[in-house]
VEXDREN-2710 file (C-alpha; in Angstrom, 1 decimal):
% VEXDREN-2710
k/r/px/py/pz
1/MET/0.0/0.0/0.0
2/ALA/2.8/2.4/0.7
3/GLY/4.2/1.9/-2.8
4/GLU/0.8/2.7/-4.3
5/ALA/0.5/5.9/-2.3
6/GLN/4.0/6.9/-3.3
7/ARG/3.3/6.3/-7.0
8/ARG/0.0/8.3/-6.7
9/SER/1.9/11.3/-5.3
10/GLN/4.1/11.5/-8.4
11/TRP/1.3/12.5/-10.9
12/PRO/2.1/16.3/-10.7
13/LEU/5.7/15.6/-11.8
14/ALA/4.6/13.2/-14.5
15/ILE/2.1/15.7/-15.9
16/THR/4.7/18.4/-15.8
17/LEU/7.3/16.2/-17.6
18/LEU/4.8/15.2/-20.2
19/VAL/4.0/18.8/-21.1
20/ALA/7.7/19.6/-21.1
21/ALA/8.4/16.7/-23.4
22/THR/5.6/17.9/-25.7
23/GLY/7.2/21.3/-25.8
24/LEU/10.6/19.8/-26.7
25/VAL/9.1/17.8/-29.5
26/VAL/7.3/20.9/-30.9
27/LEU/10.5/22.9/-30.5
28/THR/12.6/20.3/-32.3
29/PHE/10.3/19.3/-35.2
30/TYR/7.9/22.2/-35.7
31/ASN/8.0/25.8/-34.6
32/TRP/10.7/26.5/-32.1
33/ARG/9.0/29.5/-30.5
34/ASN/5.8/27.6/-29.9
35/GLY/7.8/24.8/-28.3
36/VAL/9.6/27.3/-26.0
37/PHE/6.2/28.6/-24.9
38/ILE/4.9/25.1/-24.2
39/PHE/8.0/24.3/-22.2
40/ALA/7.6/27.5/-20.2
41/ALA/4.0/26.6/-19.6
42/ALA/5.2/23.2/-18.3
43/VAL/7.5/24.9/-15.8
44/GLY/4.8/27.3/-14.8
45/LEU/2.4/24.3/-14.3
46/GLY/4.9/22.7/-12.0
47/GLY/5.0/25.9/-10.0
48/LEU/1.3/26.0/-9.8
49/PHE/1.2/22.4/-8.7
50/ARG/3.7/23.1/-6.0
51/ALA/1.7/26.1/-4.8
52/ALA/-1.6/24.2/-4.7
53/LEU/-0.6/20.8/-3.3
54/THR/0.7/19.8/0.0
55/ASP/4.3/18.6/0.5
56/THR/3.2/15.0/0.4
57/ALA/0.9/15.3/-2.6
58/ALA/3.5/17.3/-4.6
59/GLY/5.9/14.3/-4.6
60/LEU/9.2/15.1/-6.2
61/LEU/8.2/18.6/-7.0
62/HIS/8.8/19.2/-3.3
63/VAL/12.5/20.2/-3.1
64/ARG/12.7/23.0/-0.5
65/GLY/10.0/25.1/1.1
66/ARG/6.8/25.7/-0.8
67/ALA/7.4/29.4/-1.2
68/PHE/10.9/28.9/-2.6
69/ASP/9.9/26.1/-5.0
70/THR/6.8/28.1/-6.2
71/THR/8.8/31.3/-6.7
72/PHE/11.7/29.6/-8.4
73/LEU/9.5/27.7/-10.8
74/LEU/7.3/30.6/-11.7
75/LEU/10.2/32.9/-12.2
76/ALA/12.0/30.3/-14.4
77/ALA/8.8/29.9/-16.5
78/ALA/8.6/33.7/-16.9
79/ALA/12.3/33.9/-17.9
80/VAL/12.0/31.1/-20.5
81/ALA/8.8/32.8/-22.0
82/VAL/10.5/36.2/-22.1
83/LEU/13.6/34.7/-23.8
84/GLY/11.3/33.1/-26.3
85/LEU/9.8/36.4/-27.1
86/ILE/12.9/38.5/-27.4
87/ILE/15.1/36.2/-29.4
88/PRO/14.8/37.1/-33.1
89/ASN/14.0/34.5/-35.8
END
């Protein structure tokens, strides 16, 4: 039972990684700018998961304190999105 509860707590990370992988595929094979925005959205989604979920429910998204993790992930998402906007074609 403990293993099942531990696997269940990893869904936020799995969803975040799935969206990030989608962004990387789009970035590689289609439009690089759209891929960067999808990747930034994945990082932001991780930050939102970390803000909304408890430490146990966040699973491996829980690295440090909730405030630090949330702030770092959301700032990183904003930085990636801004870089995607300002880099010329």
